[in-house]
VOVEXPA-398494 format. One record per atom (N, C-alpha, C): residue in three letters; x, y, z. Coordinates in pm, whole numbers, plus 50000, padded with zeros to 5 digits. Layout:
AlaXYZ/...
***
This chain:
Met668531749713270/Met668831764813254/Met669291769513069/Ala669121779713043/Ala669701783012907/Ala671271777412873/Ser672141776912954/Ser673121775912949/Ser673481759812909/Ser672611751812988/Ser672881739812963/Ser672131736012807/Arg671261740912753/Arg670851742512633/Arg672221745512512/Leu672511756612576/Leu673841757212458/Leu674741752912460/Met674981743912583/Met676061738312589/Met675851722912496/Ala674571718912525/Ala674161705312467/Ala674651709812302/Arg674121720412243/Arg674171723012121/Arg675731724912072/Ile676161730212121/Ile677781733112118/Ile678421719212080/Cys678111708712199/Cys678291695212182/Cys678371687912071/Arg677151689312000/Arg676591682411901/Arg676801686511778/Cys677451702511762/Cys678131709011670/Cys679391701811658/Ala680351696811775/Ala681561693811762/Ala681601677511801/Gln680901668211744/Gln680931655211782/Gln682411649611744/Cys683061651311646/Cys684361648311626/Cys685641649111740/Val685011662011816/Val686401667511907/Val685691661812055/Arg686791654712110/Arg686451649212236/Arg686691660812352/Pro687711668912360/Pro687591676112469/Pro686571686812417/His686551695912514/His685301706112479/His686081715512580/Arg686041730412497/Arg686591740512577/Arg685381750612645/Gly685691752312756/Gly684991760412820/Gly685631774012861/Gly684831782512874/Gly685551798012910/Gly685711800913049/Gly685261806213151/Gly685451806713245/Gly686401818113333/Asp687171825113233/Asp687911836313247/Asp687351848513249/Glu688261862013302/Glu687851873813322/Glu686291879013360/Thr685951869613468/Thr684711873813522/Thr684701884413627/Phe685221896613584/Phe685591907313672/Phe684381911513723/Gly684611913713874/Gly683581916213967/Gly682281907614016/Met682531893013949/Met681781884914001/Met682081875114132/Ala681241874014242/Ala681781868614340/Ala682571857114308/Asp682951850314375/Asp684231840214389/Asp683031825914370/Glu682391827514488/Glu681611816214499/Glu680521815114385/Ala679741829414332/Ala678851824814225/Ala679361821714091/His680861825814077/His681451820214005/His681671805013966/Ala682141800114089/Ala682601785614113/Ala681221777314072/Arg679781782714127/Arg678941776914146/Arg678451772513930/Phe678601784613920/Phe678401785913732/Phe679321775713657/Val680861775813681/Val681251766813630/Val681271749313707/Asp680801745513766/Asp680301735913833/Asp679151730513758/His678171741213734/His677001738613638/His677311735213492/Ala678271744113433/Ala678901740313287/Ala679621732313277/Met680671723613365/Met681151712913336/Met680321700413374/Ala679181698713443/Ala678781689313447/Ala677761687913318/Ala677311701413230/Ala676581696213139/Ala677741692113022/Val678691698212992/Val679601690912902/Val679891677412922/Lys680271674013077/Lys680411657513094/Lys679421652013061/Arg678031656913082/Arg676951647013024/Arg676831645912909/His677471652712828/His677721649112648/His679031642112623/Gly679631634812721/Gly680741627912636/Gly681751638712631/Arg681931645912662/Arg682941653912665/Arg684201660012782/Arg685491662912703/Arg686271666212836/Arg686321679312847/Val686401687212991/Val686261697512954/Val687801703412974/Val687961715012918/Val689051726912897/Val688731737712947/Gly689131743713046/Gly688851756113070/Gly690161763713116/Trp689941779713092/Trp691101788113136/Trp690911785213306/Gln692471793413361/Gln692811788213468/Gln691811790313563/Glu691001801813568/Glu690131805413640/Glu689111797513708/Ile689021785313610/Ile687851775413672/Ile688441762313781/Ala689771766213812/Ala690621759413889/Ala689581761514050/Arg688851773014041/Arg688201777914171/Arg687081772114187/Ala686431761614069/Ala685531751514086/Ala685991741814134/Gly684961729514090/Gly685301714514125/Gly686341708114060/Val687381715613985/Val688021705413887/Val689141695013939/Gly689371682913861/Gly689631672313902/Gly690731666613809/Pro690921654413810/Pro692041650413754/Pro691701647913586/Asp690391648013573/Asp689801648113434/Asp689551659013366/Asp689661670013428/Asp689641680613380/Asp690931688713310/Leu691111697213207/Leu692391703313169/Leu692041717113199/Val693261722513278/Val692971737213352/Val694141745813269/Gln693901754213166/Gln694561761313048/Gln695161774813169/Tyr696671773613155/Tyr697221786913250/Tyr697661795613169/Trp697241805813182/Trp697771818113095/Trp697991832413160/Ile697741831513273/Ile698261844713394/Ile699421841613431/Glu700851848213371/Glu702031847113409/Glu702341856013529/Pro702861845613661/Pro702521853113772/Pro703471859113805/Glu704731862013738/Glu705921871313778/Glu705471883013700/Ser705191881913615/Ser704671894413532/Ser703631903513566/Val702571893113644/Val701421900213719/Val701731907913848/Arg702971901613920/Arg703541904114040/Arg704551919113993/Gly704781915713921/Gly705561932313855/Gly704531944013831/His703521940513785/His702271952513725/His701791952613869/Leu701521946413953/Leu700611948814072/Leu701701959514155/Ala702781955214163/Ala703701961514259/Ala703761976514218/Asp704241978314092/Asp704401995014024/Asp702922001213983/Gly701811993814008/Gly700701999513922/Gly700642001913786/Thr701302001113720/Thr701762003613600/Thr700082001113485/Leu699791984313502/Leu698971980813413/Leu697611985313432/Thr696851989813548/Thr695851991713564/Thr695802009013606/Ser696942014413614/Ser696502030513644/Ser695882037513538/Pro695652050613541/Pro694762055213454/Pro695602060413355/Glu696952061213382/Glu697662064413270/Glu698572051813222/Gly698182038613225/Gly698542028713183/Gly698562022513101/Pro698902011913038/Pro698632005512873/Pro696952004112871/Leu696302001512972/Leu694721997212939/Leu694132006312950/Ala694562020912957/Ala693892031812971/Ala693012033912837/Gly691942037212840/Gly690922040212690/Gly690832028912623/Ala691322015312679/Ala690972001112618/Ala689921995812702/Val689702002512832/Val688661995612927/Val688262009312967/Pro686872006013059/Pro686422016813120/Pro687002019913221/Ala687492030413310/Ala688572032913418/Ala687962023313548/Asp686732025013537/Asp685892015413658/Asp686212002413661/Leu686391997613543/Leu686541985613548/Leu688421981313586/Leu688941990813588/Leu690291986513630/Leu690701984213775/Pro690031987013904/Pro690241978714007/Pro689721966213984/Leu688841963513931/Leu688361951713919/Leu689391942213844/Ile690131943213735/Ile690781941713685/Ile692181935113808/Thr692381946913860/Thr693641945913969/Thr693051932614065/Gln692111933314118/Gln691331919614199/Gln691431909214118/Ala691051907013991/Ala691191893213938/Ala692481889713946/Leu693571896113896/Leu694821895313851/Leu695691890713996/Thr695301893014151/Thr695531892914272/Thr695091878514277/Thr693551874214242/Thr693281862214276/Thr693791848914165/Ala693881854414064/Ala694611846714009/Ala695961838014035/Leu696441844314081/Leu697911840014122/Leu697831830514192/Asp696671824814269/Asp696161811914308/Asp696181799114250/Asp695621801514123/Asp694711793814038/Asp695561780614007/Val696761782613932/Val697311770613915/Val697511760713987/Pro698811768414122/Pro698731762614217/Pro697511755314298/Arg696211759614274/Arg694711752014312/Arg694481740314218/Ala694951743614069/Ala694581734414025/Ala695481721714043/Val696391721414027/Val697701713114066/Val697431703914212/Ser696851712214320/Ser696631705514427/Ser695221696814432/Lys694591699414330/Lys693311691114289/Lys693561679514198/Gly694821681214117/Gly695461666314075/Gly695011668213895/Ala694531682013889/Ala694031686613736/Ala695611687813635/Pro695591683013550/Pro697061683613446/Pro696471699213379/Ile697881704813347/Ile697851720713323/Ile697791720313136/Leu697181728113084/Leu697791733412975/Leu698501746212970/Ala699601748012931/Ala700331756512920/Ala700421765912818/Ser699791780812855/Ser699631792412727/Ser699711805412789/Pro701161803812864/Pro701501818412946/Pro701281832112834/Ser700451841912876/Ser700281851312776/Ser701631858712729/Thr702701858912832/Thr704001861412793/Thr704781853012697/Arg704481840212681/Arg705301832312589/Arg704231827312457/Leu703141827212489/Leu702111819512386/Leu701241825212308/Tyr700901840312372/Tyr700091848112288/Tyr700751854312195/Leu700111848812060/Leu700841854311916/Leu700171870611868/Asp699591876711959/Asp699001889811946/Asp700001896011977/Arg701091894412018/Arg701891905012082/Arg702321907411947/Pro702921923811959/Pro703531930311870/Pro705271923511830/His705431923511727/His707041917611721/His708071929711739/Gly708871922311856/Gly709751931611915/Gly711021935411817/Glu711291928811705/Glu712691936511651/Glu712251938311507/Pro712951947011435/Pro712671953511291/Pro712311941411220/Ser712201942311104/Ser712051934310968/Ser713111938510880/Thr713431925710813/Thr714571925410725/Thr714131934810597/Asp712891936710602/Asp711881938410458/Asp711301954510524/Leu712171964710473/Leu711471978010565/Leu709681981210517/Ala709481973410431/Ala708271977010348/Ala706781972510466/Gln707681960110584/Gln706871955410665/Gln706691964510770/Asp707541973010828/Asp707391983310896/Asp705971990410965/Pro705461992710870/Pro704331999410895/Pro703061990010953/Leu703251979410886/Leu702151963010945/Leu702571961511088/Arg703811959311101/Arg704651956111281/Arg704041968711336/Ser704421982211295/Ser704031992911409/Ser702371988711437/Arg701461984811334/Arg700031983511382/Arg699181970111442/Val699791960211347/Val699051948811406/Val699771939811540/Gly698931936811645/Gly699231929611773/Gly698831944311864/Leu698331936011959/Leu697891942112061/Leu698631954012134/Gln698711968712134/Gln699971980012175/Gln699641979212325/Tyr698761974112381/Tyr699331974912553/Tyr700171960512587/Tyr700301951612514/Tyr701321942012510/Tyr702991948912494/Pro704001942212603/Pro704871947312551/Pro705041939812427/Ala706211946412357/Ala706651940012206/Ala707431927612267/Val707521915812176/Val708621904912191/Val709121899012093/Thr710071897412115/Thr710971887711954/Thr710891877411976/Leu711171874111850/Leu711131858411815/Leu712051851211896/Arg712881853811945/Arg713831845812004/Arg713271847412184/Glu713031855012227/Glu712011854612334/Glu710801844312357/Phe710051843012228/Phe708821833312213/Phe710121816612229/Val711251815612159/Val711761803012178/Val712511802312338/Glu713211809212358/Glu714081804612491/Glu713321807912643/Trp712571798312617/Trp711951796312758/Trp711581779012762/Asp711171775312886/Asp710901761712903/Asp709461758712956/Pro708501751512918/Pro707311752812997/Pro706991745613099/Val707901737613155/Val708131732413293/Val708921741913401/Asp709501747613352/Asp710011758513422/Asp709341771913464/Glu708561772213347/Glu707351785813373/Glu706111781713401/Thr705831768913468/Thr703941769713483/Thr704681766013642/Pro703601772513715/Pro703871770413867/Pro703441759713901/Gln704271756314029/Gln704311742014065/Gln704191731413994/Val704431729213881/Val704891720413775/Val706371716413795/Asp706901703613801/Asp707851699813831/Asp708441691813713/Asp707731684913638/Asp708221677413530/Asp707131678213453/Asp707551668913281/Asp706451667113195/Asp705211661713226/Ala705081654213308/Ala704111644713381/Ala702921658413420/Gly703361666713475/Gly702511675513526/Gly701651686713444/Leu702071683013275/Leu701481693013195/Leu700961683913103/Ala699841689513044/Ala699331684112948/Ala699721682812767/Gly700381697812825/Gly700761705112652/Gly700831716512665/Val700931723912549/Val701101735812530/Val699961743112409/Glu699721752112441/Glu698831760312352/Glu698961772212286/Ala699251776412188/Ala698971788812143/Ala698241794012135/Ala697671813412161/Ala696671815312126/Ala696601828312052/Val695881832411960/Val696111848111887/Val694571851411902/Trp694461867411933/Trp693311876011931/Trp693181884811860/Cys692531887311761/Cys692431895811620/Cys691481907411620/Glu691881913811719/Glu691151928611768/Glu691811939011651/Thr693221935311609/Thr694001942611514/Thr694191937611416/Val693851928211359/Val693661920011245/Val692641924111183/Glu692761928011024/Glu691671930210955/Glu691591921710819/Asp692651910510803/Asp692551900610685/Asp693281888810714/Arg693461878310657/Arg694181867010663/Arg695841867610609/Asp696231876210547/Asp697321881910539/Asp698001886410654/Glu697161894810739/Glu697341900410886/Glu697941889410968/Leu696781883210998/Leu696891869811097/Leu698291861711041/Glu698511860910927/Glu699411850610881/Glu700981857510969/Phe700841872710910/Phe702051878210991/Phe702331880111107/Leu701441877111212/Leu701471872511344/Leu702211859811389/Leu701301848811305/Leu701601840211333/Leu703011831911295/Leu703531835711154/Leu704701833211099/Leu705871843311133/Pro707091837111183/Pro707341824511202/Pro707111818811346/Arg706211824411443/Arg706021823011538/Arg705821808811581/Leu704741806411480/Leu704511791311500/Leu705091777111515/Ala706631783411474/Ala707541772911429/Ala708121769111576/Gly708101781511676/Gly708651779511809/Gly707761772511867/Val706181777711870/Val705381769111942/Val705831755911922/Gly705761747911802/Gly705851736411775/Gly707211731511859/Glu708191736311847/Glu709671733411901/Glu709501732512041/Lys708731738712140/Lys708311739712272/Lys707531730912294/Ala706581726612206/Ala705931712412229/Ala706531698312223/Trp707211699112099/Trp707951684112131/Trp709251684112138/Ala710191692112186/Ala711611692012234/Ala711641690212366/Ala712521683112372/Ala712881677212518/Ala713631691612597/Ser713071687612747/Ser713311703312792/Ser714771705912806/Gly714931719012752/Gly716381725212769/Gly717191721712618/Ala716441715612518/Ala717191713812385/Ala717611720212299/Thr716311729912298/Thr716601742912242/Thr717491754012241/Val718961756012158/Val719621766412137/Val719411774712030/Trp719561786212049/Trp718801796511964/Trp719581796811799/Asp720901798811829/Asp721451796411706/Asp721231783711615/Asp721331771611677/Asp721001760711590/Asp719321760711543/Tyr718301763511646/Tyr717201768111623/Tyr716861780211502/Ala717641789211504/Ala717421798011416/Ala718301793711253/Asp718771784011275/Asp719431781111154/Asp718361770611078/Arg717701764511131/Arg717021752911109/Arg715751762311055/Leu715271769511157/Leu714191777111116/Leu714141785910953/Ala715341787110903/Ala715741798810822/Ala715571793910708/Val715271780410680/Val714851776410544/Val713541773510530/Gln712561776510644/Gln711421771710655/Gln710151779410515/Pro711001795710523/Pro710141801310412/Pro709661798010280/Val710901787110273/Val710511781210119/Val709221776210089/Ala708511766010219/Ala707651761810195/Ala706161773410244/Trp706781781210329/Trp705651790510352/Trp705311799910196/Glu706511802810119/Glu706141811710024/Glu705771803709892/Arg705911791409896/Arg705131782109791/Arg703881781109833/Arg703361783009932/Arg701651782609973/Arg701281799409977/Gly702051806909928/Gly701831822609907/Gly701531828710056/Trp702111823210160/Trp701701823810321/Trp703011840110326/Val702191851210436/Val702701860910465/Val703471856910565/Trp704771862910588/Trp705561859710712/Trp706201870110769/Phe706481873210871/Phe707391884510919/Phe708981878910916/Arg709631890810842/Arg711121885010799/Arg711721892410936/Ser712081884711074/Ser712671887511166/Ser714221893211142/Ser714591901811174/Ser716151904611163/Ser717141897511243/Leu716531889811316/Leu717121880611360/Leu717641867911373/Val717101864611220/Val717301850211147/Val717861854611003/Ala718701848410946/Ala719571849210853/Ala718571841010720/Trp717781846110675/Trp716511839010589/Trp717431831510477/Arg716911822010436/Arg716941815010327/Arg715741811610247/Thr715301818410162/Thr714191821510089/Thr713881814509966/Phe712611814109888/Phe712511804209784/Phe713641804109672/Arg714061820809657/Arg715221824509584/Arg716441818109600/Asp716631815809703/Asp718191811709796/Asp718301799009833/Val717341788409759/Val717751776009825/Val717591768409666/Pro718711764609626/Pro718791756909489/Pro718081743309488/Gly717321741909385/Gly716041732009357/Gly714621732909441/Ala714721743309538/Ala713471746709608/Ala712241745309508/
***
């Protein structure tokens, strides 16, 4: 099959990377049985080339097992809320105009099915890579003002507007174990991974504007013990990081929630 040849080429181009990421997500309107057959075929092709499968949570509907990584991204409480009030997929909702109207019922069906993905993966022994879109999608608009008014036009434009805006504090005050369905301790998680999509990004500066200072919080969630992060302490540690960012010429969002100490404020920096 063409997919097997494509997978072989991808694996040859990434010889230094042991895991290989599959897709498997957002197959709107595709029958579950057909989707599972295709994912099984794709996973077999990856494994023939000595790679480990990493796929979005929908691959749990296929034959995943302990050697495969299932990446959790659809946060169930958020989905249940949207399904209950119908706002996400209504003709007047946030997706209106962003996708064809006849796709909205298929999105509703897909989100409903997705509620069982992570529990299904856990029951098959597959480790979970946590990337909940409510916490680790860095293309959400910044939720608080900047201390630099010149950044406000960029803040209002960059980031997918059908996502609710999220504050820097909200990106930090959560726990990967507590918010991953059916996972009770660190042993059930393979780790955390952030994602960013660039539909609204036009250049590197705008990408950095979305990533910083949020990426520091991703590292905090990945490495800190459960419950160890206290916002005031974290914000104080974060406040000096722009010294390194500005030395490299990086663009960063000056969140009004942090008392920043920049290159000019730190003696000897």
